[in-house]
C-alpha positions as CSV (number, residue, x, y, z in Angstrom):
1,M,0.0,0.0,0.0
2,Q,2.8,2.4,0.9
3,K,4.6,1.6,-2.3
4,N,1.5,2.3,-4.3
5,N,1.0,5.6,-2.5
6,F,4.6,6.5,-3.2
7,M,4.3,5.8,-6.9
8,E,1.1,7.8,-7.1
9,G,2.8,10.7,-5.4
10,M,5.7,10.5,-7.8
11,K,3.3,10.5,-10.8
12,M,1.6,13.6,-9.3
13,F,4.9,15.4,-9.0
14,L,5.8,14.6,-12.6
15,I,2.4,15.9,-13.8
16,I,2.8,19.1,-11.8
17,G,6.4,19.5,-13.0
18,A,5.3,19.1,-16.6
19,L,2.5,21.7,-16.2
20,V,4.9,24.2,-14.6
21,V,7.4,23.7,-17.5
22,I,4.6,24.4,-20.0
23,G,3.6,27.5,-18.0
24,V,7.2,28.7,-18.0
25,I,7.6,28.3,-21.7
26,Y,4.3,30.1,-22.3
27,L,5.3,33.0,-20.1
28,L,8.8,33.3,-21.7
29,L,7.2,33.2,-25.1
30,K,4.9,36.1,-23.9
31,R,8.2,37.9,-23.0
32,H,7.5,38.2,-19.3
33,E,10.6,39.0,-17.2
34,S,12.8,35.9,-17.5
35,R,14.4,36.1,-14.1
36,M,11.1,36.5,-12.3
37,V,9.5,33.6,-14.2
38,L,12.4,31.2,-13.7
39,I,12.9,31.9,-10.0
40,A,9.2,31.8,-9.2
41,A,8.8,28.5,-11.1
42,G,11.9,27.0,-9.3
43,I,10.8,28.0,-5.8
44,L,7.2,26.8,-6.5
45,M,8.4,23.3,-7.6
46,C,10.8,23.0,-4.7
47,C,8.0,24.0,-2.3
48,I,5.6,21.4,-3.8
49,A,8.3,18.8,-3.5
50,G,8.6,19.7,0.2
51,N,12.2,21.0,-0.1
52,P,12.0,24.8,-0.5
53,M,15.6,25.2,0.7
54,A,16.8,23.4,-2.5
55,S,15.8,26.5,-4.5
56,L,17.6,28.9,-2.2
57,D,20.7,26.6,-2.2
58,A,20.7,26.7,-5.9
59,F,20.4,30.4,-5.9
60,A,23.4,30.8,-3.6
61,K,25.4,28.2,-5.5
62,S,24.8,29.9,-8.9
63,M,25.8,33.3,-7.5
64,T,29.4,32.0,-7.0
65,N,29.8,30.0,-10.2
66,A,33.4,31.1,-10.5
67,G,34.2,29.8,-14.0
68,L,31.2,31.4,-15.6
69,I,31.3,34.6,-13.7
70,T,34.9,35.3,-14.4
71,S,34.5,34.6,-18.1
72,V,31.3,36.5,-18.7
73,C,32.0,39.5,-16.5
74,S,35.6,40.0,-17.7
75,C,34.5,39.7,-21.4
76,M,31.8,42.3,-20.9
77,G,34.2,44.5,-19.0
78,F,36.6,44.4,-21.9
79,A,33.7,45.1,-24.3
80,W,32.9,48.3,-22.4
81,C,36.5,49.3,-22.6
82,M,36.5,48.8,-26.3
83,K,33.4,51.1,-26.5
84,Y,35.1,53.7,-24.3
85,T,38.3,53.7,-26.3
86,G,36.5,53.6,-29.6
87,C,38.4,50.6,-30.7
88,D,35.2,48.7,-31.4
89,K,34.2,51.4,-33.9
90,H,37.5,51.1,-35.8
91,L,37.1,47.3,-36.0
92,V,33.4,47.6,-37.1
93,V,34.2,50.1,-39.8
94,A,37.2,48.2,-41.0
95,I,35.4,44.9,-41.3
96,G,32.2,46.5,-42.3
97,K,33.7,47.7,-45.5
98,V,34.7,44.1,-46.3
99,L,31.4,42.7,-45.2
100,K,29.5,44.8,-47.7
101,K,31.1,42.6,-50.4
102,M,30.4,39.3,-48.6
103,G,26.6,39.5,-48.8
104,F,24.9,36.4,-47.5
105,L,28.3,34.8,-46.6
106,L,28.6,36.9,-43.5
107,I,26.1,34.8,-41.4
108,P,27.6,31.3,-42.2
109,G,31.1,32.8,-41.9
110,A,30.3,33.9,-38.3
111,T,28.9,30.5,-37.5
112,L,31.9,28.6,-38.8
113,A,34.4,31.1,-37.2
114,T,32.7,30.6,-33.8
115,F,32.8,26.8,-34.4
116,V,36.6,26.9,-35.0
117,V,37.2,29.1,-31.9
118,N,35.1,26.8,-29.8
119,I,37.4,23.9,-30.6
120,A,40.2,25.8,-28.9
121,I,38.0,27.3,-26.2
122,P,35.6,24.4,-25.4
123,S,33.4,26.3,-22.9
124,A,30.3,27.4,-24.9
125,A,29.7,30.3,-22.5
126,G,33.3,31.4,-22.5
127,C,33.5,31.2,-26.3
128,S,30.2,33.0,-26.7
129,A,31.4,35.8,-24.4
130,A,34.8,36.1,-26.1
131,V,33.6,35.9,-29.7
132,G,30.1,37.4,-29.4
133,V,31.3,40.8,-28.3
134,I,33.1,41.0,-31.6
135,F,31.0,39.2,-34.2
136,I,27.5,40.2,-33.1
137,P,28.1,44.0,-33.2
138,I,29.9,43.6,-36.6
139,M,26.9,41.7,-38.1
140,M,24.4,44.2,-36.6
141,S,26.4,47.1,-38.1
142,A,26.3,45.3,-41.5
143,G,22.5,45.4,-41.3
144,I,21.7,41.9,-39.9
145,H,18.9,41.7,-37.4
146,P,20.2,41.4,-33.8
147,A,18.5,38.1,-33.1
148,M,19.9,36.6,-36.3
149,A,23.4,37.9,-35.5
150,A,23.2,36.3,-32.0
151,A,21.9,33.0,-33.6
152,A,24.8,32.9,-36.1
153,V,27.3,32.9,-33.2
154,K,25.3,30.6,-31.0
155,S,24.9,27.9,-33.7
156,G,28.6,27.5,-33.9
157,T,29.1,26.8,-30.2
158,Y,29.5,23.1,-30.4
159,G,33.0,23.0,-32.0
160,S,34.1,21.7,-28.5
161,M,33.1,18.2,-29.8
162,L,36.4,18.2,-31.6
163,N,38.4,19.2,-28.6
164,P,40.5,16.3,-27.1
165,G,39.9,17.6,-23.6
166,L,36.1,17.4,-23.8
167,V,34.9,15.1,-21.0
168,H,32.5,13.2,-23.4
169,N,35.3,12.2,-25.7
170,A,37.2,10.8,-22.8
171,V,34.2,8.8,-21.5
172,I,33.4,7.3,-24.9
173,A,37.1,6.4,-25.5
174,K,37.1,4.5,-22.2
175,L,33.9,2.6,-23.0
176,A,35.1,1.7,-26.5
177,G,38.7,0.9,-25.4
178,V,40.2,3.3,-27.9
179,Q,42.1,6.6,-27.9
180,V,40.4,10.0,-27.6
181,T,41.7,10.9,-31.1
182,D,39.9,7.8,-32.5
183,V,36.6,9.0,-31.0
184,I,37.0,12.5,-32.5
185,A,37.9,11.0,-35.9
186,N,34.8,8.8,-35.6
187,H,32.3,11.7,-35.1
188,M,34.2,14.4,-36.9
189,L,32.3,14.0,-40.2
190,A,28.9,14.2,-38.4
191,T,30.0,17.2,-36.4
192,V,31.5,19.2,-39.3
193,V,28.6,18.4,-41.6
194,G,26.2,19.4,-38.9
195,V,27.7,22.8,-38.4
196,I,27.7,23.4,-42.2
197,I,24.0,22.4,-42.3
198,A,23.2,24.7,-39.4
199,A,25.0,27.6,-41.0
200,A,23.4,27.1,-44.4
201,V,19.8,26.7,-43.0
202,L,20.3,29.9,-40.8
203,T,21.5,31.8,-43.9
204,V,18.4,30.7,-45.9
205,L,16.1,31.6,-43.0
206,A,17.7,35.0,-42.7
207,V,17.0,35.7,-46.4
208,V,13.4,34.4,-46.2
209,L,12.7,36.5,-43.1
210,K,14.5,39.4,-44.7
211,E,16.8,39.7,-41.6
212,N,20.1,39.5,-43.5
213,R,20.1,43.3,-44.3
214,G,18.4,46.5,-43.5
215,F,18.8,46.7,-39.7
216,V,20.2,50.0,-38.5
217,P,21.6,49.9,-34.9
218,E,20.1,52.6,-32.6
219,G,22.2,55.7,-32.7
220,E,24.2,54.5,-35.7
221,A,23.8,55.0,-39.4
222,G,25.9,52.0,-40.5
223,V,29.5,52.0,-41.7
224,D,31.0,55.5,-42.2
225,E,33.0,55.3,-45.4
226,N,34.9,58.5,-44.4
227,F,35.8,57.3,-41.0
228,G,39.6,57.2,-40.5
229,I,40.6,53.7,-39.5
230,N,43.6,53.2,-37.2
231,P,44.8,49.7,-37.8
232,L,46.2,49.3,-34.2
233,F,42.9,50.5,-32.8
234,A,41.0,48.0,-35.0
235,I,43.1,45.1,-33.8
236,M,42.6,45.7,-30.1
237,P,39.1,44.0,-29.8
238,L,40.7,40.9,-31.4
239,V,43.7,40.7,-29.0
240,P,42.1,38.5,-26.3
241,V,40.7,36.0,-28.8
242,I,44.1,35.8,-30.5
243,I,45.8,35.2,-27.2
244,L,43.3,32.5,-26.2
245,L,43.6,30.7,-29.6
246,L,47.4,30.8,-29.6
247,G,47.6,29.6,-26.0
248,S,44.9,26.9,-26.3
249,T,46.3,25.4,-29.5
250,K,49.8,25.5,-27.9
251,L,51.2,27.4,-30.9
252,V,52.6,29.8,-28.3
253,P,52.6,27.9,-25.0
254,V,53.5,31.0,-22.9
255,L,50.1,32.5,-23.9
256,K,48.1,29.6,-22.4
257,M,45.8,31.4,-19.9
258,G,42.2,31.8,-18.8
259,V,39.6,34.1,-20.4
260,P,39.8,36.8,-17.7
261,H,43.6,37.0,-18.0
262,A,43.3,37.6,-21.7
263,M,40.6,40.2,-21.3
264,V,42.7,42.2,-18.7
265,I,45.7,42.1,-21.0
266,G,43.6,43.2,-23.9
267,A,42.3,46.2,-21.8
268,I,45.8,47.2,-20.8
269,L,47.1,47.0,-24.3
270,S,44.2,49.1,-25.6
271,L,45.1,51.7,-23.0
272,A,48.7,51.8,-24.1
273,V,47.7,52.1,-27.8
274,T,44.9,54.6,-27.5
275,R,46.4,56.6,-24.6
276,K,42.9,57.2,-23.1
277,N,42.3,58.2,-19.5
278,P,43.3,55.2,-17.4
279,V,40.8,56.1,-14.7
280,E,37.9,56.2,-17.1
281,L,39.0,53.0,-18.7
282,T,39.1,51.3,-15.3
283,K,35.6,52.5,-14.5
284,S,34.4,51.3,-17.9
285,F,35.8,47.8,-17.2
286,F,34.1,47.5,-13.9
287,D,30.9,49.0,-15.1
288,G,30.8,46.4,-17.8
289,M,31.4,43.7,-15.3
290,G,28.5,44.9,-13.1
291,D,26.2,45.1,-16.1
292,A,27.1,41.6,-17.1
293,Y,26.4,40.2,-13.6
294,A,23.0,42.0,-13.4
295,N,21.7,41.2,-16.9
296,I,23.5,37.9,-17.9
297,I,24.6,36.2,-14.7
298,G,21.3,37.2,-13.1
299,I,19.4,35.1,-15.6
300,I,21.8,32.2,-15.2
301,I,21.2,32.4,-11.4
302,S,17.5,32.2,-12.1
303,V,18.0,29.2,-14.3
304,G,19.8,27.4,-11.5
305,V,16.8,27.9,-9.3
306,F,14.5,26.6,-12.1
307,V,16.6,23.5,-12.6
308,A,16.7,22.8,-8.9
309,G,12.9,22.7,-9.0
310,L,12.9,20.2,-11.9
311,N,15.3,18.0,-9.9
312,A,13.2,18.3,-6.8
313,L,10.1,17.0,-8.5
314,G,12.1,14.3,-10.2
315,L,11.2,15.4,-13.7
316,I,14.8,15.2,-15.1
317,K,15.3,11.8,-13.5
318,A,12.1,10.5,-14.9
319,L,13.0,11.6,-18.4
320,I,16.4,9.9,-18.1
321,N,14.8,6.7,-16.9
322,W,12.3,6.7,-19.8
323,M,15.1,7.2,-22.2
324,L,17.1,4.3,-20.7
325,N,14.1,2.0,-20.8
326,S,13.2,2.7,-24.4
327,T,15.3,-0.2,-25.8
328,G,12.9,-0.7,-28.7
329,I,13.8,2.7,-30.1
330,V,17.3,2.9,-28.8
331,K,18.7,4.8,-31.8
332,I,16.0,7.5,-31.4
333,A,16.5,7.5,-27.6
334,A,20.3,7.8,-27.9
335,T,19.9,10.7,-30.2
336,F,16.9,12.7,-29.0
337,G,16.9,11.7,-25.3
338,P,20.0,13.8,-24.5
339,F,18.8,16.4,-27.0
340,V,15.5,17.0,-25.3
341,L,17.0,16.9,-21.8
342,A,19.7,19.4,-22.7
343,L,17.1,21.7,-24.3
344,I,15.1,21.7,-21.1
345,S,17.9,21.9,-18.6
346,G,20.3,24.1,-20.6
347,S,23.2,21.6,-20.1
348,G,24.0,18.5,-22.1
349,D,26.5,17.1,-19.7
350,A,24.3,15.3,-17.2
351,A,22.0,13.6,-19.8
352,T,24.9,12.6,-22.0
353,V,27.0,11.1,-19.2
354,A,24.0,9.3,-17.7
355,F,23.1,7.7,-21.0
356,N,26.7,6.7,-21.9
357,E,27.4,5.1,-18.6
358,A,24.1,3.2,-18.3
359,V,23.3,2.2,-21.9
360,T,26.3,2.6,-24.2
361,P,28.2,-0.4,-22.6
362,H,25.3,-2.6,-23.9
363,A,25.4,-1.1,-27.4
364,A,26.3,-4.5,-29.0
365,Q,23.0,-5.9,-27.9
366,F,21.3,-3.4,-30.2
367,G,23.6,-4.0,-33.1
368,L,25.6,-0.8,-32.5
369,E,29.2,0.0,-31.6
370,N,30.0,1.7,-28.3
371,M,31.8,4.5,-30.0
372,N,28.9,5.3,-32.4
373,M,26.2,5.2,-29.7
374,G,28.3,7.3,-27.3
375,S,29.1,9.8,-30.0
376,I,25.5,10.4,-31.0
377,A,24.5,10.8,-27.4
378,A,27.2,13.4,-26.9
379,L,26.3,15.2,-30.1
380,G,22.6,15.1,-29.2
381,G,23.2,16.6,-25.8
382,T,25.5,19.3,-27.2
383,L,23.1,20.3,-29.9
384,G,20.2,20.3,-27.5
385,R,22.1,22.8,-25.3
386,T,22.8,24.9,-28.4
387,I,19.1,25.7,-28.8
388,S,18.2,25.8,-25.2
389,P,16.8,29.3,-24.2
390,I,18.2,28.9,-20.7
391,A,21.7,27.8,-21.7
392,G,24.4,30.1,-20.5
393,A,25.8,30.7,-24.0
394,T,22.3,31.5,-25.4
395,I,21.8,34.0,-22.7
396,I,25.2,35.6,-23.3
397,C,24.6,35.9,-27.1
398,A,21.1,37.3,-26.5
399,G,22.4,39.7,-23.9
400,I,25.1,41.1,-26.3
401,A,22.6,41.5,-29.1
402,G,19.9,43.0,-26.7
403,V,17.2,40.4,-27.6
404,D,15.2,37.7,-25.9
405,P,16.9,34.3,-25.7
406,M,13.8,32.7,-27.2
407,E,14.3,34.7,-30.4
408,V,17.7,33.3,-30.8
409,C,16.6,29.7,-30.3
410,K,13.7,30.0,-32.7
411,R,16.0,30.9,-35.5
412,N,18.4,28.1,-34.7
413,A,15.9,25.3,-34.1
414,L,15.4,24.1,-37.7
415,G,19.1,24.0,-38.6
416,I,20.3,22.4,-35.4
417,T,17.5,19.7,-35.5
418,L,18.5,18.9,-39.1
419,A,22.1,18.7,-38.1
420,L,21.2,16.2,-35.4
421,V,19.2,14.1,-37.8
422,V,22.0,14.0,-40.3
423,G,24.5,13.1,-37.5
424,M,22.2,10.3,-36.4
425,I,22.2,8.9,-40.0
426,L,25.9,9.2,-40.4
427,L,26.7,7.5,-37.0
428,L,24.0,5.0,-36.5
429,F,22.6,4.0,-39.9
């Protein structure tokens, strides 16, 4: 009797959790304040589960997410320095003159460039922050709609699949008894073809929606052909990314450092080159950091509370269990299970690791190889996170562009889903 009551209680929790998620999606689509909606939903679910402190614990924990905070805040601080010194204007005008000749190639170019950078800087949030502050304003100044510009960068944030240090590659290699490089070689075609598809679909969508040109940033009239470009000024916004790439790829080992380090060095070099007021530049850096915490980290904190609510009601665990028990459609489960979970939670790591540890060792029973099943699960989780409106990288790109995260995800949904389907075909069929 007690067991039956427990099961009924769990079912009720799952139903309530599903209704809350639907309500959250509806409110976000209606553009209600994201932080308020997510925090309220997370606290509500934790209270229903009888563990209200879980939501507050998540709030406190998210406030001190060192890796994310240091990357995001330092990148936005650097961005404000570039605005103060005017270096961003020099870069925008310089590249803007070239972009006018690129036409529809600008959007796929930004996606592919982000993809390459993400190989060297495997953190999607860190990559989005470092690259987004450069590419998104450039695309906007070239007339591309802000949401489309953010989507172009965001759709390239799964280049980390080709990074040897990615945890999923190591897990798959262990399960399959091969080297990490063998795992990367195995899914490289699916990963690269996927990003090409995502970039191509986004480009076509931009043309269809007429978002590939015509946008004029507020307070700007586009590229000023008579603006005098200082090459050194124009290079300054690129300095941190160049440092990170050279260091991460070990081309220049001495430059291997974290994102905050590169941003501070970039700010100091911009001060030396532009000879601006050091007091004002310092203020700009910290003002940018504060703005990033309020408007970007603030949403990520809210997301942490929301996810705590999902966990408290057992919704994520139930979805994982359903995925693991769907042996009759294991190929679909391996592909879309992690995909859906990552989309909902904003992170592909938990779903992917759970699936690969529980199911992938038995891949032979389904006529599949461990390496192929593990790779599609990792790809599915990564792509699901790529179009999640509550993923840190999505929030960062949307924040830079000044748009709602849902607007970014809506534009990437078709291309990313097609990329996943093609990846599934290449790896499992």
